[in-house]
N, C-alpha and C positions, 0 to 999 in steps of 0.2 A: 961052547953048542950055538949050532946057526939058529938065529931066528928065523921063524916061518915068516912070510910078508903080509901084512896086513890086507884082510879081505876089502871088499866095496864096501859092504854092509858096515864095517866096523868103521872105514873113513867116514860115513856119512855119518852114520851116530856121531862120532868127534866132532863132525861140522856142526851138527844141529847142536849140539850143545855148546860148545863157540860162540854162536850164533846167539845163543840163547842168555848166555851169560853177557855177551855182548851189548843185547839187547836191555838187560837188567841194567849193567852199569849205566849205559846212558839214561835210563829212565833215572835214577836214583841222583845222577849228575843232573839231570834237569828238575826233579822235585827240589834239591840242596839249594840251586841258583833261583829257583822261584820261590821258595821259602825265604833267602835269603834278600832278593829285590821286594817281598813284600813286607819282611822287617823294616827294611831300610825306607818303601815308604811311609811307613806306619811312624818310624822315628821323625821322618822329614816332617810329614803332615801336625806331628803334635812338637816336634820344635819349633816349626815357622809360625805357629800358633801367637808363638812368643813375640812377634813383630806386632801384633795387637793388644800385648799385655800393659803398654802404658798407661797410666792414670794422667791424665790432664790435669794442671794445676788449677784451671777453670771451666769453671761448670757452665759457661754459656748465657746463665744469668746475671751473676753478679759478676761486675767485670773491675777487675783492679786497677788503680792508677798505676800507667804504663808512658813513660814517651814517646814509644811508636808499636804500630801494628805491624808487623813486619810479614810479608807475605812472602812466600818460595814458590815464583812459578813454576809451571809445568803441569798443573795435574787439574784436573776438573772440579768445576766450582771454588777453588781458591780464592782468586780474585774478586769474585761477587760472595763471597761472605768476608772477606777483610774488608769489603767496602760497607758493607750491613755494620760491622764492629763498629767502624769510624763514627758512621753516622748516629749510630748507639751512644757512643762518649759525646759526640756533638749536643745532641737532641738533651743528654741528662745534662751538657753543662749549661747550653744556653739557656735552659729552665730551670737553672738555679742549685741543680742537683750537686749537692760536695763528694767528692772522694777524696780520702786523707793523700795527704802528698802531692795532691793535683791543686797548681793555682786555679783562682777561679776563671772560668772564661778561657781556659787553655784546653785544649784538646791533642790527643797524640796526632805525630807524621804518620801517614801511611805510607808507607817502604814497601814498594816492590823490586824483588827480588830476583837474580838473575833471567832477566824478561827475554834476553836475546840481541845480538849488538843491533839487528835492523827494527828492533822494536820504538815505538813511539807512543806518544799519549793517546794520536790517534788510533793506534791499532790495538789498545786494550780498553778504551772508555767503554765499548760495546759490552763489557763483561760486567759492567756496573749498573744498576738499579738505576732508573731514570730519575728518583727523588735525590740520589747521592750527585748524580751529573750534575743537578740544579744548585748545589750549594755547595760543593766542593771547589778550593780556588788553588792555584797552582803551589803557594806556597803549604800547604797540606801534606803538597804529593813528591816524594823521591823515587824516580828510575831507575833504578842497577841493571845495566846491561851486560857487565861486562862479564862476571862470573859463569860459568859453564857447569858445575857440579853442586852440590851440598856443600862441599869444604869449603870450596872459595865462596859460595854464598855466605857461611860465617865469616871468612877472612874478611870480607868487606863490608858486611854491616860491622864488624869489630871495629875496623878503623874510624869507620863512620861516627860509630857512636861516641867511641875515645874522642874524635875530635869535637865533639857537641856536647860531651858531657853529659850526655844518657846515662841512665842510673837501671832503666826498667825494659823491657818490650815485650808484645807478646805476640809470640809466634805462632805461624799461622799456617797450615799443610795437610796434607792427607793423613787420615790414620794410619796407613801400611808406614808412613815415610816418618813421622812424630819421632817414632823413640830414637831411631838413627840420629834425625835431624838433632834433635834436645842433647841427645848425647856429644855430636861434634861440634856446634856451639860452647858448651858447659866445658868441654875440653879445651878448646880455645882460648875462652874466658879466663880458666883457672889458669893456662899458662901464661898468660898475659898479665895475670894478675901477682905472678910470682917472679915474673921479670921484674914488675914494680916496685915489688918490694926490696928485688936487691939490688936495682939500680936508683933507687931514690934517695936525694940527699939527706946527711946523717941528720935528725930530728925533724924531718917532712914525714908528712901526714901520707900514706902511699892513698893512690885514686882508688874510690870507692869502687867494690865489682856489678857486673851488669848482672840485673835479675832477669833471669827468662822463666817469663809465663808462656803456659801452651794452650791453643786450643784445636783441635782437629778438626777437620772436616771428614765428615761420612761418606763415602763412595763404594756403592753396589759394583762388582761382586769383591770388594776387597774387606771383608768382617771375617772374623773366627766363625770356622763351621760352614761359609760361604763359600770362600777362595776354591777350594779344591775342587768344586764340581763346573769352574770356568777353566777353560786353557787361559785365556789370558790373566786370571786372578790367582794362574798356578804359576806361571811366566812371572808375574810381579813381585807375587810373594818367598817366591824360594829365593829370587834374586837380591830380592829386601833384607833375605834372612842373612844370606852369607855373606851383602855388602855390612849390615849391622855386626857382626860375628867377627869381620875383620876391623872394624873399628875399634868394639870393645876390648879387643884381645892383643891387637898387634900395631893397631895405628898410633903414632907420637906425633902430637900438634906440633907445627911450627909456623911461626911466626913471620910475614913478610909483610915489607912497605909496598902500598900501592898506587898506582895512578888515578886517581877519579876522574872519572869523566860523567857529568852529572847531564845528561838531556833534558832540556827546558819543558816541562808540564804544560802544556797550552791547553786549561780545562775549558776555554771557550770557544 
């Protein structure tokens, strides 16, 4: 039986139905993709808030005994905050205040980490308050200029601290950075402790581990509930979240022997 050719009206109607189905399909795809993007954004926003979930060990009022205040350069307000903390230790001990485990008249070293190869004391002294500059001496300061990231910050600090027998440090960095920084420092110290126990002579006492206290510098717009409303805050917070995720779940610390260069801190 021969089929009759389709009329123009039937062809037109079929084309309209096909076009309508195609539009509905595209609309469904766009709706699903949009929903997935919204869900991804909400998940990332909630997950990235974990960057700020870390609770400092120091409240800023009561200062524990430490051998050094270690400030990680690179963020606004970090150096000035560390200088203020050093000054508070100095005032407390000069006035006869006592902290358990701290010798009378002693005060922590102010250790600047990751300043950059071209940095000098003159290039950072403007970030310290006048009162700090009037009393700080070259023997109170260490300028570490070789490290270029948080992992290297920790490597250089660990070697310097071990060589000098430090038992505790106060780590100062931005709030968004502290969770990852503390994780990296702690993992490297624990790795070093493990190797020290393995390599120590029979009967010898292993070296005491280094205690890491922390105090974060608060910066806008890097706060929970605020970072998502600022493009710079979004970029920094999400970048920090993915870095923290890597160091928390995949990174294995490797110790290195480093050649120290100590630029003289001319405080006058």
